[in-house]
C-alpha positions as YAML, in Angstrom:
chain: A
units: angstrom
residues:
- id: 1
  name: MET
  ca: [-46.26, -0.13, -9.72]
- id: 2
  name: ASN
  ca: [-44.99, 0.98, -13.13]
- id: 3
  name: ILE
  ca: [-44.05, 4.67, -12.89]
- id: 4
  name: PRO
  ca: [-42.85, 6.32, -16.13]
- id: 5
  name: LYS
  ca: [-39.20, 7.35, -16.06]
- id: 6
  name: LEU
  ca: [-38.64, 11.06, -15.55]
- id: 7
  name: PRO
  ca: [-36.97, 12.61, -18.65]
- id: 8
  name: LEU
  ca: [-34.24, 14.18, -16.50]
- id: 9
  name: GLY
  ca: [-31.38, 13.25, -18.84]
- id: 10
  name: SER
  ca: [-33.05, 14.64, -21.96]
- id: 11
  name: PHE
  ca: [-33.99, 17.80, -20.02]
- id: 12
  name: ILE
  ca: [-30.34, 18.39, -19.08]
- id: 13
  name: GLU
  ca: [-29.27, 17.78, -22.68]
- id: 14
  name: ARG
  ca: [-31.80, 20.35, -23.96]
- id: 15
  name: ILE
  ca: [-30.42, 22.92, -21.49]
- id: 16
  name: GLU
  ca: [-26.91, 22.09, -22.70]
- id: 17
  name: ASP
  ca: [-27.93, 22.57, -26.35]
- id: 18
  name: TRP
  ca: [-29.66, 25.87, -25.51]
- id: 19
  name: LEU
  ca: [-26.60, 27.20, -23.67]
- id: 20
  name: THR
  ca: [-24.31, 26.14, -26.53]
- id: 21
  name: LEU
  ca: [-26.56, 27.85, -29.09]
- id: 22
  name: TYR
  ca: [-27.07, 31.20, -27.33]
- id: 23
  name: PHE
  ca: [-23.89, 31.56, -25.24]
- id: 24
  name: GLY
  ca: [-21.33, 30.27, -27.73]
- id: 25
  name: PRO
  ca: [-19.41, 33.60, -27.96]
- id: 26
  name: LEU
  ca: [-19.21, 33.78, -24.15]
- id: 27
  name: PHE
  ca: [-17.79, 30.27, -23.97]
- id: 28
  name: ASP
  ca: [-15.29, 31.17, -26.71]
- id: 29
  name: PHE
  ca: [-14.20, 34.22, -24.68]
- id: 30
  name: ILE
  ca: [-13.79, 32.14, -21.49]
- id: 31
  name: HIS
  ca: [-11.87, 29.55, -23.52]
- id: 32
  name: SER
  ca: [-9.47, 32.23, -24.77]
- id: 33
  name: VAL
  ca: [-8.93, 33.76, -21.30]
- id: 34
  name: ILE
  ca: [-8.31, 30.46, -19.52]
- id: 35
  name: GLY
  ca: [-6.20, 29.08, -22.36]
- id: 36
  name: GLY
  ca: [-4.11, 32.26, -22.25]
- id: 37
  name: MET
  ca: [-3.66, 31.99, -18.48]
- id: 38
  name: VAL
  ca: [-2.53, 28.36, -18.64]
- id: 39
  name: GLY
  ca: [-0.22, 29.10, -21.56]
- id: 40
  name: GLY
  ca: [1.27, 32.14, -19.82]
- id: 41
  name: ILE
  ca: [1.97, 30.27, -16.56]
- id: 42
  name: GLU
  ca: [3.40, 27.29, -18.45]
- id: 43
  name: THR
  ca: [5.67, 29.57, -20.47]
- id: 44
  name: GLY
  ca: [6.84, 31.26, -17.27]
- id: 45
  name: LEU
  ca: [7.65, 27.91, -15.68]
- id: 46
  name: THR
  ca: [9.49, 26.52, -18.72]
- id: 47
  name: PHE
  ca: [11.16, 29.69, -20.07]
- id: 48
  name: LEU
  ca: [14.26, 29.18, -17.93]
- id: 49
  name: PRO
  ca: [16.25, 25.92, -17.78]
- id: 50
  name: ALA
  ca: [14.84, 23.38, -15.33]
- id: 51
  name: ILE
  ca: [17.82, 23.62, -12.98]
- id: 52
  name: VAL
  ca: [17.38, 27.40, -12.65]
- id: 53
  name: VAL
  ca: [13.67, 27.03, -11.86]
- id: 54
  name: ILE
  ca: [14.47, 24.29, -9.33]
- id: 55
  name: PHE
  ca: [16.90, 26.56, -7.46]
- id: 56
  name: LEU
  ca: [14.42, 29.47, -7.58]
- id: 57
  name: ILE
  ca: [11.65, 27.29, -6.10]
- id: 58
  name: THR
  ca: [14.11, 25.94, -3.53]
- id: 59
  name: ALA
  ca: [15.00, 29.49, -2.51]
- id: 60
  name: LEU
  ca: [11.28, 30.31, -2.20]
- id: 61
  name: ALA
  ca: [10.77, 27.17, -0.09]
- id: 62
  name: TYR
  ca: [13.67, 28.19, 2.21]
- id: 63
  name: TRP
  ca: [12.22, 31.68, 2.66]
- id: 64
  name: ILE
  ca: [8.75, 30.32, 3.46]
- id: 65
  name: GLY
  ca: [9.50, 27.07, 5.28]
- id: 66
  name: LYS
  ca: [13.23, 27.08, 6.09]
- id: 67
  name: TRP
  ca: [15.70, 24.32, 5.35]
- id: 68
  name: ARG
  ca: [13.53, 21.22, 5.68]
- id: 69
  name: LEU
  ca: [11.04, 22.39, 3.05]
- id: 70
  name: ALA
  ca: [13.89, 23.70, 0.91]
- id: 71
  name: LEU
  ca: [15.67, 20.32, 1.07]
- id: 72
  name: PHE
  ca: [12.48, 18.50, 0.11]
- id: 73
  name: ALA
  ca: [11.86, 20.91, -2.78]
- id: 74
  name: LEU
  ca: [15.42, 20.49, -4.09]
- id: 75
  name: ILE
  ca: [15.43, 16.67, -3.91]
- id: 76
  name: GLY
  ca: [11.85, 16.27, -5.14]
- id: 77
  name: LEU
  ca: [12.19, 18.59, -8.13]
- id: 78
  name: LEU
  ca: [15.57, 17.13, -9.10]
- id: 79
  name: LEU
  ca: [13.93, 13.68, -9.01]
- id: 80
  name: ILE
  ca: [11.14, 14.89, -11.34]
- id: 81
  name: ASP
  ca: [13.72, 16.30, -13.75]
- id: 82
  name: ASN
  ca: [15.78, 13.10, -13.56]
- id: 83
  name: LEU
  ca: [12.72, 11.00, -14.46]
- id: 84
  name: GLY
  ca: [12.22, 13.09, -17.60]
- id: 85
  name: LEU
  ca: [8.91, 14.48, -16.33]
- id: 86
  name: TRP
  ca: [9.85, 18.13, -15.86]
- id: 87
  name: GLY
  ca: [7.93, 19.47, -18.87]
- id: 88
  name: PRO
  ca: [4.72, 17.47, -18.19]
- id: 89
  name: SER
  ca: [4.90, 18.36, -14.49]
- id: 90
  name: MET
  ca: [5.09, 22.08, -15.31]
- id: 91
  name: GLN
  ca: [2.08, 21.65, -17.65]
- id: 92
  name: SER
  ca: [0.13, 20.07, -14.80]
- id: 93
  name: LEU
  ca: [1.33, 22.75, -12.37]
- id: 94
  name: ALA
  ca: [0.12, 25.45, -14.78]
- id: 95
  name: LEU
  ca: [-3.32, 23.79, -14.91]
- id: 96
  name: VAL
  ca: [-3.48, 23.49, -11.11]
- id: 97
  name: LEU
  ca: [-2.36, 27.08, -10.48]
- id: 98
  name: THR
  ca: [-4.84, 28.47, -13.03]
- id: 99
  name: ALA
  ca: [-7.74, 26.47, -11.59]
- id: 100
  name: SER
  ca: [-6.76, 27.36, -8.01]
- id: 101
  name: VAL
  ca: [-6.38, 31.10, -8.68]
- id: 102
  name: LEU
  ca: [-9.74, 31.28, -10.49]
- id: 103
  name: ALA
  ca: [-11.43, 29.18, -7.79]
- id: 104
  name: VAL
  ca: [-10.14, 31.53, -5.08]
- id: 105
  name: LEU
  ca: [-11.10, 34.67, -7.05]
- id: 106
  name: ILE
  ca: [-14.64, 33.32, -7.48]
- id: 107
  name: GLY
  ca: [-14.98, 31.45, -4.19]
- id: 108
  name: VAL
  ca: [-13.87, 34.09, -1.65]
- id: 109
  name: PRO
  ca: [-16.46, 36.73, -2.73]
- id: 110
  name: ILE
  ca: [-19.21, 34.08, -2.72]
- id: 111
  name: GLY
  ca: [-18.07, 33.00, 0.75]
- id: 112
  name: ILE
  ca: [-18.21, 36.62, 1.94]
- id: 113
  name: LEU
  ca: [-21.76, 36.96, 0.57]
- id: 114
  name: CYS
  ca: [-22.75, 33.75, 2.37]
- id: 115
  name: ALA
  ca: [-21.33, 35.12, 5.63]
- id: 116
  name: GLN
  ca: [-23.20, 38.40, 5.28]
- id: 117
  name: SER
  ca: [-26.53, 36.94, 4.22]
- id: 118
  name: THR
  ca: [-28.20, 33.86, 5.67]
- id: 119
  name: ALA
  ca: [-30.54, 33.72, 2.66]
- id: 120
  name: VAL
  ca: [-27.58, 33.53, 0.26]
- id: 121
  name: ARG
  ca: [-25.95, 30.86, 2.43]
- id: 122
  name: ASN
  ca: [-29.16, 28.79, 2.41]
- id: 123
  name: ILE
  ca: [-29.24, 28.94, -1.40]
- id: 124
  name: VAL
  ca: [-25.52, 28.28, -1.93]
- id: 125
  name: THR
  ca: [-25.09, 25.44, 0.60]
- id: 126
  name: PRO
  ca: [-27.24, 22.85, -1.28]
- id: 127
  name: VAL
  ca: [-25.43, 23.76, -4.50]
- id: 128
  name: LEU
  ca: [-22.08, 23.13, -2.79]
- id: 129
  name: ASP
  ca: [-23.36, 19.81, -1.43]
- id: 130
  name: PHE
  ca: [-24.34, 18.83, -4.97]
- id: 131
  name: MET
  ca: [-20.96, 19.90, -6.37]
- id: 132
  name: GLN
  ca: [-19.01, 17.93, -3.75]
- id: 133
  name: THR
  ca: [-21.03, 14.72, -4.00]
- id: 134
  name: MET
  ca: [-21.40, 14.53, -7.79]
- id: 135
  name: PRO
  ca: [-18.65, 12.24, -9.24]
- id: 136
  name: ALA
  ca: [-15.86, 14.36, -10.70]
- id: 137
  name: PHE
  ca: [-16.05, 12.53, -14.04]
- id: 138
  name: VAL
  ca: [-19.53, 13.95, -14.64]
- id: 139
  name: TYR
  ca: [-18.13, 17.50, -14.77]
- id: 140
  name: LEU
  ca: [-16.07, 16.54, -17.79]
- id: 141
  name: LEU
  ca: [-19.16, 16.06, -19.99]
- id: 142
  name: PRO
  ca: [-20.58, 19.62, -20.00]
- id: 143
  name: ALA
  ca: [-17.04, 21.04, -19.94]
- id: 144
  name: VAL
  ca: [-16.22, 19.20, -23.16]
- id: 145
  name: SER
  ca: [-19.55, 20.24, -24.73]
- id: 146
  name: PHE
  ca: [-18.97, 23.94, -24.04]
- id: 147
  name: PHE
  ca: [-15.17, 24.16, -24.39]
- id: 148
  name: SER
  ca: [-14.16, 21.22, -26.64]
- id: 149
  name: LEU
  ca: [-11.19, 19.01, -25.74]
- id: 150
  name: GLY
  ca: [-7.92, 20.13, -24.20]
- id: 151
  name: VAL
  ca: [-6.68, 21.84, -21.07]
- id: 152
  name: VAL
  ca: [-9.47, 24.46, -20.80]
- id: 153
  name: PRO
  ca: [-12.33, 22.02, -20.02]
- id: 154
  name: GLY
  ca: [-9.91, 20.39, -17.55]
- id: 155
  name: VAL
  ca: [-9.50, 23.74, -15.77]
- id: 156
  name: ILE
  ca: [-13.27, 24.33, -15.76]
- id: 157
  name: ALA
  ca: [-13.97, 20.88, -14.31]
- id: 158
  name: SER
  ca: [-11.22, 21.41, -11.71]
- id: 159
  name: ILE
  ca: [-12.73, 24.75, -10.63]
- id: 160
  name: ILE
  ca: [-16.19, 23.22, -10.19]
- id: 161
  name: PHE
  ca: [-14.76, 20.30, -8.23]
- id: 162
  name: ALA
  ca: [-12.34, 22.33, -6.07]
- id: 163
  name: ILE
  ca: [-14.17, 25.57, -5.27]
- id: 164
  name: PRO
  ca: [-16.54, 24.41, -2.46]
- id: 165
  name: PRO
  ca: [-13.90, 24.36, 0.37]
- id: 166
  name: THR
  ca: [-12.92, 27.99, -0.32]
- id: 167
  name: ILE
  ca: [-16.57, 29.12, -0.22]
- id: 168
  name: ARG
  ca: [-17.43, 27.07, 2.87]
- id: 169
  name: LEU
  ca: [-14.38, 28.05, 4.95]
- id: 170
  name: THR
  ca: [-14.54, 31.73, 3.96]
- id: 171
  name: ASN
  ca: [-18.15, 31.76, 5.18]
- id: 172
  name: LEU
  ca: [-17.21, 29.85, 8.34]
- id: 173
  name: GLY
  ca: [-14.18, 32.01, 9.12]
- id: 174
  name: ILE
  ca: [-16.10, 35.29, 8.90]
- id: 175
  name: ARG
  ca: [-19.04, 33.94, 10.88]
- id: 176
  name: GLN
  ca: [-16.64, 32.86, 13.66]
- id: 177
  name: VAL
  ca: [-15.46, 36.43, 14.29]
- id: 178
  name: SER
  ca: [-16.77, 37.28, 17.74]
- id: 179
  name: ASP
  ca: [-19.86, 39.46, 17.99]
- id: 180
  name: GLU
  ca: [-18.13, 41.67, 20.58]
- id: 181
  name: LEU
  ca: [-15.45, 42.68, 18.08]
- id: 182
  name: VAL
  ca: [-18.04, 43.38, 15.39]
- id: 183
  name: GLU
  ca: [-20.12, 45.46, 17.82]
- id: 184
  name: ALA
  ca: [-17.00, 47.38, 18.87]
- id: 185
  name: ALA
  ca: [-16.28, 48.14, 15.19]
- id: 186
  name: ASP
  ca: [-19.86, 49.33, 14.74]
- id: 187
  name: ALA
  ca: [-19.59, 51.48, 17.88]
- id: 188
  name: PHE
  ca: [-16.52, 53.22, 16.46]
- id: 189
  name: GLY
  ca: [-18.47, 54.03, 13.27]
- id: 190
  name: SER
  ca: [-16.75, 51.58, 10.90]
- id: 191
  name: THR
  ca: [-18.27, 51.28, 7.46]
- id: 192
  name: PRO
  ca: [-19.20, 47.77, 6.22]
- id: 193
  name: GLY
  ca: [-16.10, 47.81, 3.99]
- id: 194
  name: GLN
  ca: [-13.78, 48.81, 6.86]
- id: 195
  name: LYS
  ca: [-15.33, 46.18, 9.09]
- id: 196
  name: LEU
  ca: [-14.85, 43.49, 6.43]
- id: 197
  name: PHE
  ca: [-11.32, 44.31, 5.27]
- id: 198
  name: LYS
  ca: [-9.78, 45.52, 8.55]
- id: 199
  name: LEU
  ca: [-11.48, 43.20, 11.05]
- id: 200
  name: GLN
  ca: [-13.33, 40.17, 9.69]
- id: 201
  name: LEU
  ca: [-11.04, 39.06, 6.84]
- id: 202
  name: PRO
  ca: [-7.77, 39.38, 8.84]
- id: 203
  name: ILE
  ca: [-9.22, 37.35, 11.73]
- id: 204
  name: ALA
  ca: [-10.74, 34.79, 9.36]
- id: 205
  name: LEU
  ca: [-7.55, 34.49, 7.28]
- id: 206
  name: PRO
  ca: [-6.28, 31.20, 8.84]
- id: 207
  name: THR
  ca: [-9.64, 29.51, 8.14]
- id: 208
  name: ILE
  ca: [-9.79, 30.98, 4.62]
- id: 209
  name: MET
  ca: [-6.25, 29.76, 3.89]
- id: 210
  name: ALA
  ca: [-7.24, 26.27, 5.04]
- id: 211
  name: GLY
  ca: [-9.97, 26.38, 2.39]
- id: 212
  name: VAL
  ca: [-7.51, 27.64, -0.23]
- id: 213
  name: ASN
  ca: [-5.15, 24.80, 0.66]
- id: 214
  name: GLN
  ca: [-7.93, 22.24, 0.17]
- id: 215
  name: THR
  ca: [-8.86, 23.86, -3.15]
- id: 216
  name: ILE
  ca: [-5.28, 23.50, -4.40]
- id: 217
  name: MET
  ca: [-5.15, 19.85, -3.34]
- id: 218
  name: LEU
  ca: [-8.49, 19.07, -5.01]
- id: 219
  name: SER
  ca: [-7.33, 20.82, -8.20]
- id: 220
  name: LEU
  ca: [-4.23, 18.64, -8.21]
- id: 221
  name: SER
  ca: [-6.38, 15.54, -7.75]
- id: 222
  name: MET
  ca: [-8.12, 16.42, -11.04]
- id: 223
  name: VAL
  ca: [-4.88, 16.26, -13.05]
- id: 224
  name: VAL
  ca: [-5.32, 12.60, -14.02]
- id: 225
  name: ILE
  ca: [-9.08, 12.93, -14.65]
- id: 226
  name: SER
  ca: [-8.51, 15.98, -16.86]
- id: 227
  name: SER
  ca: [-6.07, 13.98, -18.98]
- id: 228
  name: MET
  ca: [-9.04, 11.89, -20.18]
- id: 229
  name: ILE
  ca: [-10.33, 14.87, -22.15]
- id: 230
  name: GLY
  ca: [-7.01, 15.85, -23.66]
- id: 231
  name: ALA
  ca: [-5.32, 17.93, -20.95]
- id: 232
  name: GLN
  ca: [-1.61, 17.32, -21.27]
- id: 233
  name: GLY
  ca: [0.78, 16.99, -18.37]
- id: 234
  name: VAL
  ca: [1.95, 14.33, -15.98]
- id: 235
  name: GLY
  ca: [-1.65, 13.15, -15.52]
- id: 236
  name: ALA
  ca: [-1.63, 12.00, -19.16]
- id: 237
  name: TYR
  ca: [1.39, 9.82, -18.34]
- id: 238
  name: VAL
  ca: [-0.54, 8.19, -15.48]
- id: 239
  name: TYR
  ca: [-3.60, 7.65, -17.69]
- id: 240
  name: ARG
  ca: [-1.46, 6.18, -20.48]
- id: 241
  name: ALA
  ca: [0.36, 3.90, -18.04]
- id: 242
  name: VAL
  ca: [-2.95, 2.62, -16.65]
- id: 243
  name: SER
  ca: [-4.37, 1.94, -20.12]
- id: 244
  name: GLN
  ca: [-1.17, 0.08, -21.08]
- id: 245
  name: ALA
  ca: [-0.76, -1.68, -17.71]
- id: 246
  name: ASN
  ca: [2.71, -0.12, -17.44]
- id: 247
  name: THR
  ca: [3.27, -0.14, -13.67]
- id: 248
  name: GLY
  ca: [6.74, 1.40, -13.73]
- id: 249
  name: ALA
  ca: [5.79, 4.43, -15.84]
- id: 250
  name: GLY
  ca: [2.64, 4.91, -13.78]
- id: 251
  name: PHE
  ca: [4.64, 4.85, -10.53]
- id: 252
  name: GLU
  ca: [7.14, 7.42, -11.83]
- id: 253
  name: ALA
  ca: [4.36, 9.79, -12.93]
- id: 254
  name: GLY
  ca: [2.56, 9.20, -9.63]
- id: 255
  name: ILE
  ca: [5.72, 10.14, -7.69]
- id: 256
  name: ALA
  ca: [5.90, 13.42, -9.64]
- id: 257
  name: ILE
  ca: [2.29, 14.23, -8.65]
- id: 258
  name: VAL
  ca: [3.02, 13.36, -5.01]
- id: 259
  name: VAL
  ca: [6.06, 15.67, -4.94]
- id: 260
  name: LEU
  ca: [4.02, 18.55, -6.40]
- id: 261
  name: ALA
  ca: [1.17, 17.89, -3.96]
- id: 262
  name: ILE
  ca: [3.38, 17.88, -0.86]
- id: 263
  name: LEU
  ca: [5.31, 20.92, -2.06]
- id: 264
  name: LEU
  ca: [2.16, 22.98, -2.76]
- id: 265
  name: ASP
  ca: [0.60, 21.88, 0.53]
- id: 266
  name: ARG
  ca: [3.62, 22.82, 2.64]
- id: 267
  name: LEU
  ca: [4.18, 26.10, 0.80]
- id: 268
  name: THR
  ca: [0.61, 27.28, 1.40]
- id: 269
  name: GLN
  ca: [0.61, 26.15, 5.04]
- id: 270
  name: ASN
  ca: [3.94, 27.80, 5.84]
- id: 271
  name: ALA
  ca: [3.06, 30.96, 3.90]
- id: 272
  name: LEU
  ca: [0.27, 31.64, 6.41]
- id: 273
  name: LYS
  ca: [2.61, 31.03, 9.37]
- id: 274
  name: LEU
  ca: [5.15, 33.40, 7.82]
- id: 275
  name: LYS
  ca: [2.48, 36.10, 7.47]
- id: 276
  name: GLN
  ca: [1.36, 35.67, 11.09]
- id: 277
  name: LYS
  ca: [4.89, 36.24, 12.47]
...
């Protein structure tokens, strides 16, 4: 049976052209805000000499995770500096932090709405399934169309790819708060805001932080992919090494990404434990 091909691709391209035509100023504004955030964080990370920043991060790691995490931070960051990858690593870290902060700021309120409304959850869940199963490379195409090349489309693609865990686990954490506690809050005359901020969110915090941790890790996994559309940083070194079959340079850049990933993972995990003490 010869069934005509559905014009799905051309339909998506017409939507893309329509959005570019009528929402150009909005995309320019978002480009300026995100570009400013990345630039500000990168300036903050590179304003001081690398050795000073390394000792500051080591002190933070000691406060949050004690001497083992501090020792790993000191050795790992000194290794990155020794390999000559300090500047690119801070560029990548700025991209990851910007994407993670925006993903959390957008994802937590959506997760709260999902927890408070089954109808909203039923609408959002298929969208999240789509976002998590679509290959990450596909997100680069509309991001480049709306925001041109550079770090900003990389941040946008990272947010889309990394935000689902924060939404899902915020929803799950609030829904897991026991009904008895919620009924007790209602019995004492708590307003919806008091019930949310003084009961549900504090109890759900460990689950929410698990989602935030996954969001940070997924953002970091987009570093190399983002380099394909012009985002600078250590991911560009990996991409260049792959295209030139330079195994040594690729391994060095990969080690820098691994150090950042482990450090961010342990810092977020231990930050929650520190808060619970």
